[in-house]
C-alpha positions in Angstrom: -45.9 -21.8 -109.2 -49.2 -21.4 -110.7 -52.4 -20.8 -108.6 -54.1 -24.2 -108.5 -57.2 -22.9 -106.7 -58.7 -20.3 -109.1 -59.6 -19.9 -112.8 -56.7 -18.7 -115.1 -57.2 -14.9 -115.3 -56.9 -13.1 -118.6 -53.5 -11.3 -119.4 -53.3 -7.8 -118.2 -50.8 -5.1 -119.4 -47.7 -5.3 -117.3 -47.6 -3.1 -114.1 -44.5 -1.2 -113.0 -42.0 -3.2 -111.3 -42.3 -3.1 -107.5 -39.9 -4.8 -104.9 -41.0 -7.8 -103.0 -41.5 -5.8 -99.8 -43.8 -3.3 -101.5 -45.8 -6.0 -103.3 -46.4 -8.1 -100.3 -48.0 -6.2 -97.4 -47.3 -9.2 -94.9 -43.5 -8.6 -95.5 -43.2 -5.7 -93.1 -41.6 -6.3 -90.0 -44.0 -7.2 -87.2 -46.9 -7.9 -89.7 -49.4 -10.6 -88.9 -49.8 -12.8 -92.1 -53.0 -14.3 -90.8 -54.7 -10.9 -90.2 -57.3 -9.4 -92.7 -56.1 -6.2 -94.5 -57.3 -3.0 -92.7 -60.1 -1.3 -94.5 -59.0 1.8 -96.6 -59.3 5.3 -94.9 -62.9 6.4 -94.9 -64.2 3.0 -95.8 -66.2 1.0 -93.2 -64.9 -2.4 -92.1 -67.1 -5.3 -93.2 -67.4 -6.2 -89.4 -68.8 -2.8 -88.7 -72.3 -3.8 -89.0 -74.2 -3.8 -85.8 -73.9 -0.1 -84.9 -75.8 1.4 -87.9 -78.0 4.4 -87.0 -81.7 4.0 -87.0 -83.2 5.1 -90.3 -80.0 4.3 -92.3 -80.8 4.0 -96.0 -79.5 0.5 -95.9 -82.5 -0.7 -94.2 -85.1 1.2 -96.1 -87.6 -0.4 -98.5 -86.3 -0.8 -102.0 -88.7 -3.0 -103.7 -91.0 -1.4 -106.5 -94.7 -0.8 -106.4 -95.2 -3.4 -109.1 -93.4 -6.1 -106.8 -95.6 -5.0 -103.9 -98.7 -5.3 -105.9 -97.9 -9.0 -107.1 -97.8 -10.2 -103.4 -100.5 -8.0 -102.0 -102.0 -10.8 -99.9 -98.8 -11.2 -98.0 -98.2 -7.5 -97.4 -100.1 -7.4 -94.1 -98.0 -10.2 -92.8 -94.8 -8.4 -93.9 -95.8 -5.0 -92.4 -96.2 -6.8 -89.0 -92.5 -7.3 -89.1 -91.2 -3.8 -87.6 -88.0 -2.5 -89.1 -86.1 -0.1 -87.1 -82.6 0.7 -88.0 -81.0 -2.7 -88.4 -83.4 -4.5 -86.0 -86.4 -6.5 -87.2 -88.9 -7.3 -84.6 -91.6 -10.0 -85.1 -95.1 -10.0 -83.9 -94.2 -12.5 -81.2 -91.4 -10.1 -80.0 -88.5 -12.2 -81.4 -85.7 -10.0 -83.0 -83.2 -10.3 -85.7 -80.3 -7.7 -85.8 -78.9 -7.3 -89.4 -75.6 -6.4 -90.5 -74.1 -4.7 -93.6 -71.9 -6.2 -96.3 -71.2 -4.0 -99.3 -74.6 -2.1 -98.8 -76.6 -5.2 -98.5 -78.4 -6.4 -95.4 -77.1 -9.7 -93.9 -77.3 -11.7 -90.7 -74.1 -13.2 -89.4 -75.9 -15.8 -87.3 -76.6 -16.6 -83.6 -77.0 -20.5 -83.8 -73.8 -22.4 -83.7 -73.4 -25.9 -85.4 -72.6 -27.2 -81.9 -74.8 -26.1 -79.1 -78.1 -26.5 -77.4 -80.0 -25.0 -80.5 -78.2 -27.3 -83.0 -79.1 -30.8 -84.3 -77.7 -33.7 -82.3 -74.9 -36.1 -83.6 -77.7 -38.7 -84.4 -79.6 -36.0 -86.4 -76.3 -35.2 -88.2 -76.0 -38.8 -89.2 -79.6 -39.0 -90.3 -78.9 -38.2 -93.9 -76.9 -41.8 -94.0 -73.4 -40.6 -93.2 -70.9 -43.0 -91.9 -69.4 -42.3 -88.4 -66.1 -40.9 -90.0 -68.1 -38.7 -92.5 -70.4 -37.4 -89.6 -67.2 -36.6 -87.5 -65.5 -34.8 -90.5 -68.6 -32.8 -91.4 -69.2 -31.8 -87.7 -65.7 -30.5 -87.5 -65.7 -28.6 -90.8 -69.0 -26.9 -90.0 -68.1 -26.2 -86.5 -64.7 -24.5 -87.1 -65.0 -23.2 -90.8 -68.8 -23.1 -91.6 -71.3 -20.5 -90.6 -74.1 -20.5 -88.0 -77.5 -22.3 -89.1 -79.3 -19.0 -89.2 -76.7 -16.9 -91.1 -77.8 -15.1 -94.2 -75.2 -13.6 -96.5 -74.8 -12.7 -100.0 -72.6 -13.6 -102.9 -71.5 -10.4 -104.9 -70.2 -12.6 -107.7 -73.5 -14.1 -108.4 -75.7 -10.9 -108.4 -76.0 -10.7 -104.5 -77.6 -14.1 -104.5 -78.4 -15.1 -100.7 -76.5 -17.6 -98.9 -78.1 -19.4 -96.1 -77.1 -21.6 -93.2 -74.1 -23.5 -92.1 -72.4 -24.5 -95.3 -73.8 -22.0 -96.6 -76.2 -23.1 -99.4 -77.1 -20.7 -102.4 -78.8 -21.0 -105.8 -80.3 -24.4 -106.5 -78.9 -25.9 -103.2 -80.7 -23.2 -101.2 -83.9 -23.6 -103.2 -83.7 -27.5 -102.6 -83.1 -27.0 -98.8 -86.3 -24.8 -98.6 -88.4 -27.1 -100.7 -87.2 -30.1 -98.4 -88.2 -28.3 -95.3 -91.6 -27.3 -96.8 -92.3 -30.9 -97.8 -91.5 -32.3 -94.5 -92.8 -29.5 -92.2 -95.3 -27.5 -94.1 -96.8 -25.7 -91.1 -93.4 -24.7 -89.7 -92.5 -23.6 -93.2 -95.6 -21.5 -93.6 -95.3 -20.1 -90.3 -91.8 -18.6 -90.7 -91.8 -18.0 -94.5 -94.9 -19.1 -96.5 -97.2 -16.5 -94.9 -94.8 -13.8 -95.9 -95.0 -14.9 -99.5 -91.4 -16.2 -99.6 -90.7 -17.5 -103.1 -87.5 -19.6 -103.2 -87.5 -19.0 -107.0 -87.1 -15.3 -106.6 -84.3 -15.1 -104.1 -82.5 -12.1 -105.4 -85.7 -10.1 -105.3 -86.1 -11.0 -101.6 -82.5 -10.5 -100.8 -83.3 -6.7 -101.2 -85.8 -6.7 -98.6 -84.4 -6.5 -95.1 -87.5 -8.0 -93.4 -87.3 -11.2 -95.6 -83.5 -11.5 -94.8 -84.4 -11.4 -91.1 -87.3 -14.0 -91.8 -84.9 -16.3 -93.7 -82.4 -15.9 -90.8 -85.1 -16.7 -88.1 -86.1 -19.8 -90.1 -82.6 -21.2 -89.8 -83.2 -21.4 -86.0 -85.9 -24.0 -86.6 -84.7 -27.7 -86.1 -86.4 -28.8 -89.2 -84.9 -26.1 -91.3 -81.4 -27.1 -89.9 -82.1 -30.8 -90.8 -83.1 -29.7 -94.3 -79.8 -27.8 -94.6 -77.8 -30.9 -93.7 -79.9 -33.2 -95.8 -79.4 -31.1 -98.9 -75.8 -30.6 -98.1 -75.1 -34.2 -98.1 -77.3 -35.2 -101.1 -76.5 -32.3 -103.4 -73.0 -31.4 -102.5 -71.0 -33.9 -100.5 -72.2 -37.3 -102.1 -71.7 -36.0 -105.6 -68.3 -34.7 -104.6 -67.3 -38.2 -103.2 -68.7 -39.9 -106.3 -66.6 -37.7 -108.4 -63.5 -38.8 -106.6 -64.2 -42.6 -107.0 -61.7 -44.6 -109.1 -62.5 -47.8 -110.8 -66.1 -47.9 -108.9 -64.1 -47.8 -105.7 -65.3 -45.1 -103.4 -62.5 -42.7 -102.2 -63.5 -43.1 -98.7 -64.0 -46.9 -98.7 -62.2 -48.9 -95.9 -58.3 -48.8 -96.8 -59.1 -46.0 -99.2 -57.2 -42.8 -99.6 -59.7 -40.7 -97.6 -61.0 -43.4 -95.3 -60.5 -41.7 -91.9 -62.4 -38.8 -90.5 -59.3 -36.5 -90.7 -58.8 -37.2 -94.4 -62.4 -36.7 -95.1 -62.4 -33.4 -93.2 -59.7 -32.3 -95.6 -61.8 -33.2 -98.6 -64.9 -31.4 -97.1 -62.8 -28.3 -96.3 -61.4 -28.2 -99.8 -64.9 -28.5 -101.2 -66.2 -25.6 -98.9 -63.2 -23.2 -99.5 -62.2 -24.0 -103.1 -65.0 -25.8 -104.7 -64.3 -28.9 -107.1 -61.1 -27.4 -108.2 -59.6 -27.7 -104.7 -61.1 -31.1 -104.3 -59.4 -32.3 -107.6 -56.0 -31.0 -106.4 -56.2 -32.7 -103.1 -57.2 -36.0 -104.6 -54.5 -35.7 -107.3 -51.9 -35.1 -104.6 -53.0 -38.2 -102.6 -52.9 -40.5 -105.8 -49.4 -39.3 -106.6 -48.3 -41.1 -103.2 -50.9 -43.6 -102.6 -49.9 -44.9 -99.1 -53.1 -46.0 -97.2 -54.2 -45.1 -94.6 -52.3 -41.9 -94.5 -52.2 -40.9 -98.2 -55.1 -38.4 -97.7 -53.3 -36.8 -94.8 -49.9 -36.6 -96.5 -51.8 -34.9 -99.4 -53.3 -32.5 -97.0 -49.6 -31.4 -95.9 -48.7 -31.0 -99.4 -51.8 -28.9 -100.1 -51.0 -26.7 -97.1 -47.5 -26.1 -98.6 -49.1 -25.3 -101.9 -51.4 -22.8 -100.3 -48.7 -21.1 -98.3 -46.5 -20.8 -101.4 -49.3 -19.1 -103.3 -50.0 -16.5 -100.6 -53.1 -18.4 -99.0 -51.5 -18.4 -95.5 -54.9 -18.2 -93.8 -56.3 -21.4 -95.8 -53.0 -23.2 -95.2 -53.4 -22.6 -91.5 -57.0 -24.1 -91.7 -55.6 -27.2 -93.3 -53.0 -27.6 -90.6 -55.8 -27.3 -88.0 -57.6 -30.2 -89.4 -54.2 -32.3 -89.7 -53.4 -31.7 -86.1 -56.6 -31.4 -84.1 -57.2 -34.3 -81.5 -60.9 -34.1 -82.3 -60.3 -36.0 -85.5 -58.0 -38.6 -84.0 -59.0 -42.3 -84.9 -60.8 -44.0 -82.0 -58.5 -46.0 -79.8 
């Protein structure tokens, strides 16, 4: 069965034949099919990121003199951020501890989607979400998203930073920062503007550990969190739902294929994990057996089987968590 969740790869010369047991590292007796493979000998695990030695090359300055000269008015503000090993300390004493992913500084996050430092349910529904949409988004972000103050990088897009709970990158990240700046200019300036943070030069700033730390700390601001959610809804989720409409009928309309919170969570998860290709696959499965109000959930079961059959056991398990959680049960 073909892989429905990735672009077709170019043909490569045939490799020497191997047995199924040799080809599948999960086939060994006692192997955990949901466990990440161990790092190769001599190679640090991606999780080994908080015990870096002070002074390691990863956290030294890498920007050119020309780049520093261009933003000299902001240099003093940046130099006030003290960098010692993986720890960035701000003038008011706040600290951000960075990690390492492929030689790039990142922050895995400390502010969960659910908790005292996160937006309320009312704020989550602020961008105009319906109750089922809000419940679905809350579940997907809480279980499969990132903390609001996470900053990671995307190697496939030139180490472009990815920020926040979804997380956002590229044009959506720029839109979120612009939204925050427009609605709370003083807060934006206090966290990023005074440092010369320019959303149009994200890759450049991704090389500076101090700016990564500043962007991470910005994600702890309630206004920045609301900007993340607003941008996610307007730039990602609504266009995705619109693309699934048929005969001008919304896919999540009452009585539709994905009207329930559980079915919507399946859609949101497919967008988060696989992008539009995964959403298209899920909607196609639902339309093959259009049996409202459970068509979307039945499609989720078939999607989970597709994922398992193509070796994506971890993704299949996430789909089953959505299908079986009591958190997404219809209100009685």
